[in-house]
N, C-alpha and C positions, 0 to 999 in steps of 0.2 A: 380203371385207374392206373396211371403209370407207376412203375417201381423203378427206383435208381439205386445202385449200390456204390458205396464209397468207403475208403478206409476210415476217414475222419469226417464227422459233421461238426462244424463249429457254429454256435449260435451267438451272434453279436460281432458287429464289424468295427468296433472301436480299436484303439491302438494295440491293446493286448491280443484281442482275437485275430486281428490282421497280421500282427508280427508272428503269432503262432502258426497261422496258415501258410505264410511265406516260408518259415522255417521247415515245416513239415514237407512242403513242396520241394524245397531244396533237398530233402532226403528222398524225393521221388515217390512220395506217398500221395494217393489221390485224396484231395480235400474239397469239400463243399462248404463254403461259408454263407450263411443267410443272415440278412440284416433288415430290420424293419424300415430303415431310412431309404428314401428314393435315391437313385443314382444321380450323383452331381453331373451336370453338364460341363464340357470344357470351358464354356464362358463363365459359369458360376464358380468353378474352381479357381479361375484366374482372378475373378472379382474378389474372392475371399482372400486370396493371397496378397491382393493389392492393399488390403486394410491391415492396420495394426490390430493384433489381438491382444486384449488386456491380459488374458491368462497365458501362462507359460508352464511347460513341464520342466522341472528341474531334474534332467537326466544325469545320473551319476556315471562314472566311468564304465562300470559293469554293464549298464544299459546300453551305453554307446558302443561298447565292444560287441554286444549281442547284435545290435542293429547292423553294424559293419559286417559281421559274419554272415548274416542272411542277405546282405547285398543292399540294405537300406541306408544310404549315405549321401545321397544327392539332395541336400536341403537347400531350399530357396534362400534361407538366411538362418543364422543361429547366433546366440550370444554366449560364447565360451567364458567360463569364470575360472580364475586361478586361485581365488581366496574366498573364505566365507567368514563373515564377522558376526558373532553372537554376543550381545550385551544385555545387562539388566537395566531396566529403567529407574530402579530405586536402590541399587546396590553397588558393591565393589566388584571390580574384575570383569574380564571379557574373555571369550574363547575365540581363538583365531585358527581357522582350519586353512592349510594351504595345500597345494597339489603334491601328491606323493613323489617320492624320488623316481626319476626317470620318466615322469609324465609331464606333459606340457600344460595340462589343465586339470581342474578338479571335477568339472562337469560342464554341462552346457544347457542353457535355457532355450528351449525350442517351442514355439507357439503351436497349439493344436492344428491349426490350418496348415502349417508348414510340414508337420509330421504326417498328417493325414495325406498330404499330396505326395510325399516321398514314398509312403507305403503303397499308395494306389499306383504310382508309376512302376514300382518294383512288382506289384501283383500282376500288372498287365504286360510285363516284359516277356520276351520270347522264351526265356529260360524258365519262368515260373508258370505262365498261363496254361501250358499243356496239362499241369497237374492240379491247378487251382481254379475252381469255378466260384464266382461270387453272384449270389442272387440277392438283388435289392427288392425292397418291398415284399419281403417274404418273412413268414413266421411260423412257429409250431402252433398246431391246433391244441388249444388248452384243454379240450375235452377228450382227447385221445391220449391215453397213458402210454408208457414205454413198455414194450413187450420183448423180453429177452428170448432170443431164438438160438437154435444151434444144434448141430449134430456132428459127429466125427471130430470133436475137438475144436470146431469152429463156432464162433459166436458173435453177437453184436446186439444192437438195438434197432427197433423199428419205430419210426415216428412219422406223423402225418404233417406235411408242410404245405401251407398256402403260398402260392406264387403265381403271378400273372393270371389271376381269376380262376385258377384250377388247384386241385389237390394232388400232391405226389407223395407216395410212400417212399421213405428213404431208409434203406438198410445200411447201417454204419457199424463198422467194428468198434468204433470209439465215438461217443458224443461228448462234446466239450461245451460247458456253459460259460460263455464270456459275455454274457448279457446283462452285466451291471448289478446294482444293489437290489433291484426288484426282479432278479432273475427268474424267468419262466421255467428254465431247466431245473433250478434248485426246487421250485414249487412241485414240478412233476416227480422229482426224486422224493419228495415228502420230507426234506430236510429243513429243520427249523434253524433260526439264528438266535444268537445272543446279541442284544442291542443296548447301546448306551447313548443317552441323549446328553450332550454337553451343555445344554441350555445357552449355547452361544451361536452367533452368526458370523459369517465372514463377508466382509466388504471387499470386492475385487474392482480394480480399475487400473488404468494406465496413467502415469503422471510424468511430466517433464520437470526436472529439478535443475536448480542453479548449477550444481556441481555434477560432473559426469560420474557414472557408476564405477569406472576404473576396473572393470572386470571383476567386481566383487559382489557377492551375494550377502545381503545384510538382514539380520533378524533381531529386533528388539524384544526382549521378554518383559512385558508390561503387566501391571497388576490386573488389567482388564483382559489380557490375552496377548498373543503374539502379533507383532507387526513386521511383515516381511517386505523388503525392497529388493526386487530381483531384477538383474539387468535384462533389458529388452534389446533385441538386434535392431540396428538402425534401419528404418524404412527408406530414408533418403540421405543423401551426402550431407544435408544440413543438420541432421539430428545430433551427430557428435557424441554419441554415447550418454545422452542426457535423459533418455526415457527408461522408466522403471515399471515393472509389474507389481502391483500391490496386492497383498492378501492380509487384511487387517481383521483380527479375531476380537470380537466384542461380546458382552452380554446382549441378549436379543433386544431388550428394551433400548439399550444404548445404541445398538446398530440401527434400529429403526429410527431413532431420533436423528442420528447422523445422516441417514439417507434422505430425510425430509429437508436437510439444509440445502441451500443454493450451492451449486458446484464450487464457487469460489471459496465459500466458507468451509465446505468439506476439505478442500485442498489446504486451507490454513490449519485445520485441525490435524490433518495428516502430518504436515510439517512440524507442528508442535509435538505430536506424539512420538515423532522420531528424534526429537531433540535437535531438530534442524541438522541432522546428520549430513544431508546433502543440500543444505540451504533451504530456500523458499520453493514451494511448488507453483510453477508458473502456469501449467496447463493440466487439465484432468479430462480423461476420456472413458467411455464404455463403463460406467459405474453399474454394478450389479451386486447381488448378495445371495447367499445360500446358507441354510441352517446346517449346524455341525452335529454329526453323530458318528459313532463307531459301531461296527457290526462284524460278527464272524459266524460263518456256517458251522453248525455243530458236527457236520461231517463234510469232507470234501469230495467223497466218492460214493458211487453205488456200482453194481455190476455194469461194466462197460461205459460208465459215465463218470465224468469228473468236473469240478468247478475251478475256475481260474480267475485271477484279477479280482475286481469288485464283486463279482458273483460269489466269491469265497470270503472275501474280507474287505472291510472298508475302514480306513484310519483317519485320525485327525490330520489336517493339512500341515501341522507342525513339521518342519524340515522337508516338506514337499516329497515325501517318500511313497505316496500312493501308487503312481505309475511304475516306479522302480520295483516295488514289491511285486506288482503284476508281471513285469518283465522278468523278474527272478523266477516266478512261477513257470514262465515260458521257457526259460533256460533249463530248469530242472526237468520239464516235461520233454523237451527236445533231446536232452542227453539220454533220458530213459527210453525214448521211442527209437532212437538210432539203432539200426541193425535188428530191430525187432519186427516180426510179422504180427501186426495188431489183430488180425482176424484169428490168431491162435489163442484160444481161450485161456490157456495157462499162462502164456506170455503176457496177455492183457491183464489178467488178475494180479500178476506179479508187478506190473508197471503201476497199477492203481495203488497197491499197498506201499510201494516205494515212494511214489509221488506224495501220498498223504503224510508219510513219515518225514520226508524231506522238507515239506513246506509248511504243514499245519502249525507245528510247534513254533517254528521261527516266526511266522506271521503273527501268531497270538502274542508272542514275546514283544514284537515291535508295537502292536496295537496298544498293549498294556503299558509299555514304556512311554509312548507318546502321551497316553492318558495321565501317567504319573507326572511327567514333566509339565504338562498343561496345568495340573492341579497344584504343582509346587509353586507356580507363579500366579495363577488366577484363583486358587482356592482361598476360602475366607480365612483359614487358620494361618496361612502364611503372610497375611497382611498384618500380623500382630507379632510383637516381640515375645520371646526370643527367636521364634521360628524365622522371621524375616532376616534376622542377623545371621542365624546359622545357615540359611540358604545362601546368602551373600558370600559368606566365608567359604562355603563349599565350592561355589563357582570360582572364586578368586584362587583357591588352593588348586583346583583342577587345572586351571589355565597355566599353572606353573610346573606341573608334573609332566616332563617331556615324554616318557614312555606312555603315559595315559593319553596324551594328546595325539601321539603317534598312532595309538590303537584307534582312537576316534576318527583320525584322518583316514585310516584304512577303511573303517565302516562307512564313512561318508562317501567313499568311492565305490561302496557296494561290494567289497571284497572281504 
């Protein structure tokens, strides 16, 4: 059986795992990334880019800076937004977030297909590829545990990987689980999760509205849940900024009933739910849905192993911060890994402790904050007086306190 040594083994080839892999390769560390998905052909990559993706990542400034620093910046298209508007469907006041001082934008909406392509192009570049290997259709053997080895201050993990019909032993100084909410790495670590079911589903689709988005991200806080209207980049010169990505949070039974409607009727319901903020909905595409829950790993680390992104934490899509939190994990880990020899057991253990301290409390705070905001609008008690009035006045007052809004603007940018 073949044995391969690497500084870092990353499990999971999504945006978080791939960004981390590229960042570590920039530090000239040897990285092996394994991903269950088959490798996309050039033709399939171009075909995917040619279609409008109903989903978008709402990348904040901090995430965009990170991607630029690791050389991921040649996006096929993107929809920058300069403002974010949040309003109540049944109350007074609205919150307006605008771009920070000395910045041109507040963030950018980038379709998953576009970000995936930019990451792959960078991973295959002459600067990165000598340090980064990507194995597709590869996975950890779930029946082989992780064995800590080491002598003379050196250490790491040994795992068995299936790839191209054979098994390979991988010795890595650091193993990173970036393999999503059902993380195999987390299971091998023996780490449990805390889980919260929101009893809600999100309807996702792309819509064409009468009015253009004007580079503004919009979110209506409704009694049934949030309705986000997010700018989509123009796919053709005729689009004129009229296409939006929709994430509509509803109780599961309501969502199921909406999904059973003909597309034209669903489009009408969406326009009504938004208060016709952008007029009527003329077209609707790529309708899909998913159930909503939150989860957090009870530990982010084990000896020579750590979790990142959705493998460590999953949040409500409110404010679109899921990927931003994962990329903040990447930023923290890259900063800690710089100038460290990962095979040094003492340096490795210190990195793990510092990473857990830096990210676990912050991510847990964000998860609970999103849960609280969701409950404040969709929870049963807040549909009754005086709680509905108190919530309405609180939002109205918040929007008038400039220092507080400046603080929220900074946080919206990821800083």
